N, C-alpha and C positions, 0 to 999 in steps of 0.2 A: 609578775613575770612568769611564774609557773603556770598560770591559767592560759597565758598566750601560747606557751610551749605545748600544753595539752591540746588546745584548739588547733594549732598548726599540725601537730602529730595526727590528730583525728582527720583533718582535711586531707593530709597526704596519704594516710594509710587506708582510709575508707572513702572519703569524698572523691578523690581523684579516680580511683578504679571504677567506682559506680558511674561517675560522669562519663568516663571514656567508654565504659560498657554500653551505656544508653546511647551515646553518640555513635558508637560503632554499629549498633543494631539499627538505628535510624538511617545511617548511611547505607547499610545493606538493603533495607527496604526501599530507599530511594533508587538505588542502583537496579534492583529487581523491577521496579516500576518503569524505569527508563528502558530496560531491556524489553519489557512487555510492550511498551509503546512503540519501540523500534520494530519489533516483530509484527505488530498490527499494521503499522504504516508500510512495511515491506510487503505484507500480504495484499494490502489494498493496491499498492503500485503494480504488483504482479497481475492482479485481476484486471486493472485498467489496461495494462499492456496487452493482455489476452483479448480484451474487448476491442482494442484498437486494431490488433492483428486480424481479428475476424471481420471487422468492418472494412479493412483494407482488402482482404480477400474478396469480399462481396463486390467492392468497387472494381477490382481488377477483372472479375468475371463479367461485370456489366460492360466494361470497356472492350473486352474481347468480343462480346456479342455485337457491340456497335461497330467494331472494326470489321467483323465478318459481314455484317449487313452492308457496310459501305464498299467493301472490296468484292463481294460476290455479285457478279453482274446478272446472274439468272434469277435473283430474288426481287420481288416487288417490294420496295422500301416501305410504302404505306401499309401493306399487308403485314409485314414483319413487325413494324412498330405497334400496330394494333394487337397482334398476337402477344407481344411482350407486355403490353399494358394489361391485357387480360390475365396473363400469367402472374404479373405483379399484384393484381387485385385479388387473385386467389390465395396468394401467400400472405 
């Protein structure tokens, strides 16, 4: 009976704090890992959003040029298209 009491006392006084300490540190590491992953995914999403915005700007510029070609009556359409193709090939 006394051996059981000593074992229970040892588990409560030493085993429980050690187990909780290790578990707490493991949880802190897991939480830091999750925060790092979230920051990385956030940075990737921001980069993709910037790429999409730049792509959209380029497309809008091209549409403006096409609108100008169609609406300007003094410009020969075939000549302007060829010039734009030449400009695009140089870029």
